[in-house]
Backbone as a printed PyTorch tensor [residue, N CA C, xyz], in Angstrom:
tensor([[[121.8450, 121.0090,  73.8060],
         [122.4380, 121.3240,  72.7460],
         [121.5660, 121.7480,  71.2560]],

        [[122.0270, 122.1000,  70.5460],
         [121.0880, 122.3140,  69.1320],
         [120.0370, 121.4350,  68.2240]],

        [[119.4410, 121.0950,  67.6220],
         [119.2460, 119.6280,  67.0880],
         [119.5770, 120.0450,  65.5520]],

        [[120.2340, 118.6720,  64.7170],
         [121.1220, 118.9080,  63.4470],
         [120.0430, 119.2020,  62.6700]],

        [[120.0690, 119.8600,  61.4890],
         [119.3420, 119.8440,  60.0710],
         [119.1950, 118.2210,  59.7620]],

        [[118.4230, 117.6460,  58.6450],
         [118.5750, 116.0250,  58.2240],
         [119.9780, 116.1750,  57.7530]],

        [[120.3800, 117.3320,  56.5040],
         [121.9010, 117.2320,  56.1580],
         [122.5560, 116.9960,  57.1540]],

        [[122.5450, 117.4570,  58.2260],
         [123.3770, 117.4620,  59.1380],
         [124.2220, 116.2810,  59.8580]],

        [[121.9860, 115.5370,  60.1620],
         [122.1890, 114.5990,  60.5570],
         [122.7470, 112.8000,  59.7460]],

        [[122.9320, 113.2390,  58.2600],
         [123.5090, 112.3400,  57.7620],
         [124.6530, 112.6730,  58.1130]],

        [[125.4870, 113.6920,  57.6870],
         [126.9450, 113.7410,  58.4300],
         [127.5830, 112.5900,  59.3400]],

        [[126.4080, 113.1450,  60.5530],
         [126.7360, 112.7730,  61.4740],
         [126.6680, 111.3120,  61.8410]],

        [[125.7000, 111.2010,  60.7660],
         [125.6760, 108.8290,  60.6490],
         [126.7410, 108.2070,  60.1280]],

        [[127.4750, 109.4550,  59.2700],
         [128.7680, 108.7890,  58.3740],
         [129.8610, 108.8240,  59.6510]],

        [[129.8980, 110.1070,  60.2510],
         [130.7440, 110.1080,  61.2820],
         [130.6290, 108.6880,  62.1670]],

        [[129.6750, 108.8910,  62.5150],
         [129.0110, 107.5730,  63.7070],
         [129.5820, 106.1450,  62.8770]],

        [[129.7450, 106.2690,  61.7190],
         [129.7520, 104.5040,  61.1150],
         [131.0140, 104.5730,  60.5070]],

        [[131.8420, 105.6450,  60.9490],
         [133.1480, 105.5140,  60.3600],
         [134.0620, 105.4530,  61.6950]],

        [[133.5170, 105.7630,  62.7750],
         [134.6180, 105.6630,  63.9380],
         [133.8010, 104.0710,  64.1120]],

        [[132.6050, 103.8890,  64.1930],
         [132.1590, 102.3260,  64.6630],
         [132.8880, 101.1150,  63.7630]],

        [[133.3800, 101.9040,  62.7010],
         [134.3960, 100.4810,  61.9600],
         [135.3890, 100.2280,  61.8770]],

        [[136.2750, 101.6110,  62.5630],
         [137.3830, 101.1910,  63.5680],
         [137.6540, 101.3100,  64.8550]],

        [[136.3600, 100.9540,  65.6200],
         [136.6400, 100.5280,  66.6400],
         [135.3680,  99.5200,  67.1140]],

        [[135.7040,  97.8520,  66.2170],
         [134.6920,  97.1400,  66.5520],
         [134.1730,  96.8190,  68.0790]],

        [[134.9380,  97.1170,  68.7160],
         [134.8520,  96.3570,  69.9860],
         [134.0100,  97.5000,  71.0710]],

        [[133.8060,  98.6790,  70.3430],
         [132.8730,  99.7180,  71.3520],
         [131.5160,  99.1320,  71.3280]],

        [[131.1540,  99.7210,  72.4440],
         [129.5110,  99.6330,  72.8410],
         [128.7760, 100.2190,  72.0050]],

        [[127.5170,  99.9010,  71.5740],
         [126.9110, 100.4240,  70.6080],
         [125.9840, 101.9890,  71.2040]],

        [[125.9480, 102.3680,  71.3590],
         [125.6530, 103.7630,  71.6820],
         [126.6400, 104.4110,  72.3790]],

        [[128.2390, 104.1790,  72.5790],
         [129.0880, 104.5870,  73.1980],
         [129.9150, 105.8310,  72.5630]],

        [[129.6810, 105.4660,  71.2430],
         [130.1640, 107.6760,  70.9740],
         [128.7430, 107.7540,  70.8790]],

        [[128.3830, 109.4720,  70.7440],
         [127.0620, 110.0850,  70.6000],
         [127.5060, 111.1210,  69.5610]],

        [[126.1170, 111.5750,  69.3240],
         [126.5150, 113.8170,  68.8100],
         [127.4730, 114.0500,  69.2610]],

        [[127.4600, 114.0310,  71.0160],
         [128.4980, 114.9970,  72.0380],
         [129.9130, 114.5040,  72.1410]],

        [[130.3370, 113.4590,  71.6510],
         [131.1640, 112.7150,  72.2040],
         [132.7390, 113.6210,  71.5830]],

        [[134.0110, 113.8250,  72.0470],
         [135.0330, 114.5940,  71.9820],
         [135.7550, 113.5780,  70.8150]],

        [[136.0850, 114.3270,  70.1430],
         [137.0300, 113.6500,  68.9720],
         [138.3960, 113.7320,  69.2850]],

        [[138.6310, 114.8240,  70.4060],
         [139.7110, 115.2840,  70.8520],
         [140.0170, 114.9020,  72.1870]],

        [[138.9850, 114.9460,  72.7270],
         [139.8090, 113.7190,  74.3780],
         [139.0190, 111.9910,  74.9570]],

        [[138.4420, 111.7150,  73.8310],
         [137.5910, 110.4940,  73.5670],
         [138.6800, 108.9100,  73.0290]],

        [[139.5070, 109.4620,  72.0810],
         [140.2030, 108.0760,  72.1860],
         [139.5530, 107.7200,  71.1160]],

        [[138.5120, 107.6640,  70.3080],
         [138.0760, 106.6060,  69.5660],
         [138.7240, 106.7600,  68.2390]],

        [[139.3210, 107.5670,  67.6480],
         [140.3580, 107.8300,  66.2710],
         [141.6100, 108.7230,  67.0510]],

        [[142.7450, 107.5480,  66.4650],
         [144.2100, 108.1900,  66.5990],
         [144.1700, 109.5100,  65.4660]],

        [[145.4600, 109.9920,  65.3250],
         [145.9630, 111.0930,  64.4170],
         [145.5830, 110.6280,  62.4900]],

        [[145.9640, 109.2570,  62.2750],
         [145.5720, 109.0260,  60.9870],
         [144.2780, 108.5980,  60.9700]],

        [[143.6990, 108.2620,  62.6000],
         [142.1010, 107.9760,  62.1610],
         [141.2530, 109.1970,  61.6700]],

        [[141.5660, 110.5780,  62.1850],
         [140.9880, 111.3980,  61.8710],
         [141.4990, 112.1530,  60.4430]],

        [[142.4610, 112.0540,  60.1340],
         [142.5110, 112.0800,  58.3770],
         [141.7930, 111.5260,  57.6860]],

        [[142.2740, 109.7970,  57.5100],
         [141.4540, 109.2510,  57.2410],
         [139.9080, 109.7040,  57.1140]],

        [[139.4510, 109.6830,  58.3300],
         [137.9740, 110.0110,  58.5350],
         [137.3890, 111.4860,  57.5660]],

        [[138.7090, 112.7280,  57.7110],
         [138.6580, 114.2750,  56.3640],
         [138.0390, 113.4010,  55.6490]],

        [[139.3350, 112.8370,  55.1190],
         [139.3000, 112.5850,  53.3030],
         [138.1130, 111.9040,  52.8160]],

        [[137.5280, 110.3480,  54.2960],
         [136.7390, 109.3900,  53.6790],
         [135.1880, 110.8800,  53.4590]],

        [[135.6030, 112.0050,  54.4400],
         [134.1280, 112.7360,  54.7780],
         [134.1220, 113.5610,  53.0300]],

        [[135.0120, 114.2500,  53.0290],
         [135.7740, 115.0170,  51.9210],
         [135.0060, 114.9590,  50.7410]],

        [[135.4890, 113.1390,  50.6880],
         [135.1700, 112.2200,  49.1420],
         [133.0450, 112.4200,  49.1230]],

        [[132.1650, 111.6890,  50.0030],
         [130.8660, 111.7480,  50.1710],
         [130.4090, 113.0010,  50.2650]],

        [[131.2060, 113.8630,  51.3070],
         [130.1670, 114.9520,  51.2600],
         [130.0980, 115.9060,  50.2590]],

        [[131.9220, 115.8030,  49.5040],
         [131.9970, 117.4430,  48.3300],
         [132.3460, 118.3450,  48.8530]],

        [[133.1630, 118.0060,  50.5280],
         [133.9370, 119.1130,  51.0160],
         [135.5450, 119.1600,  51.1610]],

        [[136.2650, 120.2120,  50.3790],
         [137.5850, 120.4010,  50.4220],
         [138.0480, 119.7570,  51.6250]],

        [[139.0660, 119.0620,  51.9960],
         [140.1920, 119.1020,  52.9360],
         [141.1960, 119.7380,  52.7780]],

        [[141.3200, 120.4320,  53.6040],
         [142.6230, 121.4690,  53.5580],
         [142.2820, 121.7390,  55.0680]],

        [[143.2080, 123.1250,  55.3520],
         [143.5890, 123.2890,  56.6290],
         [142.6530, 123.8210,  57.6470]],

        [[141.4330, 124.5390,  57.0250],
         [140.1070, 124.7830,  57.9310],
         [139.5300, 123.4590,  58.1060]],

        [[139.7830, 121.8890,  57.4680],
         [139.0590, 121.2720,  58.0130],
         [139.3640, 120.7340,  59.4820]],

        [[140.8130, 120.8730,  59.9590],
         [141.4830, 120.6890,  61.0130],
         [141.4510, 121.7060,  62.3810]],

        [[140.5600, 122.5180,  62.0320],
         [140.3120, 123.1220,  63.1620],
         [140.0670, 122.7770,  64.2810]],

        [[140.6840, 123.0860,  65.4770],
         [139.6640, 122.1340,  66.5910],
         [138.5410, 122.3750,  66.6120]],

        [[137.9350, 123.1310,  67.0900],
         [136.4210, 123.7220,  67.4820],
         [135.6300, 121.7840,  66.3790]],

        [[136.3830, 122.2560,  65.1870],
         [135.4060, 121.0850,  64.6670],
         [135.5670, 119.9900,  64.9130]],

        [[136.2580, 119.3440,  65.9350],
         [136.5210, 117.9470,  66.6960],
         [136.1370, 118.2460,  68.0040]],

        [[135.4330, 118.7250,  68.3580],
         [134.6760, 119.4780,  70.1560],
         [134.2490, 118.1610,  70.2140]],

        [[133.0460, 117.6630,  69.3200],
         [132.5560, 116.9160,  69.2640],
         [131.8700, 116.1060,  67.6240]],

        [[130.9230, 115.2690,  67.4760],
         [130.7740, 114.4350,  66.1390],
         [129.7140, 115.5660,  65.8190]],

        [[128.6590, 116.3630,  66.7720],
         [128.3630, 117.5620,  66.2030],
         [128.7420, 118.3550,  65.5170]],

        [[130.1680, 118.4010,  66.1410],
         [130.0680, 120.5370,  65.5430],
         [130.7780, 119.8650,  64.2160]],

        [[131.2150, 118.5320,  63.8230],
         [132.6500, 117.8310,  63.0590],
         [130.9440, 118.0850,  61.7730]],

        [[130.2560, 117.4160,  62.3850],
         [129.1230, 117.2570,  61.2240],
         [128.2950, 118.7490,  60.4420]],

        [[128.2520, 119.7560,  61.7120],
         [127.6760, 121.1490,  61.5170],
         [129.1850, 121.5450,  59.9150]],

        [[130.2080, 121.1010,  60.9880],
         [131.3650, 122.0800,  59.8210],
         [131.2920, 121.5590,  58.3410]],

        [[131.2400, 119.9570,  58.1960],
         [131.2080, 119.5350,  57.3850],
         [129.9590, 119.4690,  56.2800]],

        [[128.6400, 119.3570,  56.8270],
         [127.6780, 120.1350,  56.2390],
         [127.8790, 121.6380,  55.9090]],

        [[128.4970, 122.3050,  56.0450],
         [128.9220, 123.7180,  56.4770],
         [128.7300, 123.9590,  54.9030]],

        [[130.2030, 123.4960,  54.5140],
         [131.2770, 123.7570,  53.6670],
         [131.0610, 122.7820,  52.6000]],

        [[129.8850, 122.2370,  52.3610],
         [129.5950, 121.0670,  50.9840],
         [129.2200, 122.1290,  50.0080]],

        [[129.7970, 121.6630,  48.9550],
         [129.3750, 122.3040,  47.3490],
         [128.2330, 121.6150,  46.9280]],

        [[127.3120, 122.9570,  47.0200],
         [125.9030, 122.3580,  46.5800],
         [125.8540, 122.9640,  44.6100]],

        [[125.3180, 122.2650,  44.0800],
         [125.1120, 122.4300,  42.8440],
         [123.4370, 122.9750,  42.8400]]])
């Protein structure tokens, strides 16, 4: 698995914090960068939408059709890379 850049790691931490807030009973460390957001059931469809809206606002990323591409949800790290790659930087 490739190492995340510092900015990608910041996005990953935001994703993990969001997932933890939606699943208060989940064991610490149960969701990692390798966790699939497709097959793990840590978020339902509304949770995915809420996550993308939060990440879009926090990291200045447009939430559009590209945001919902299935490969982005293969892992927490894949989503972090996608979000970080689409950030609007000044």
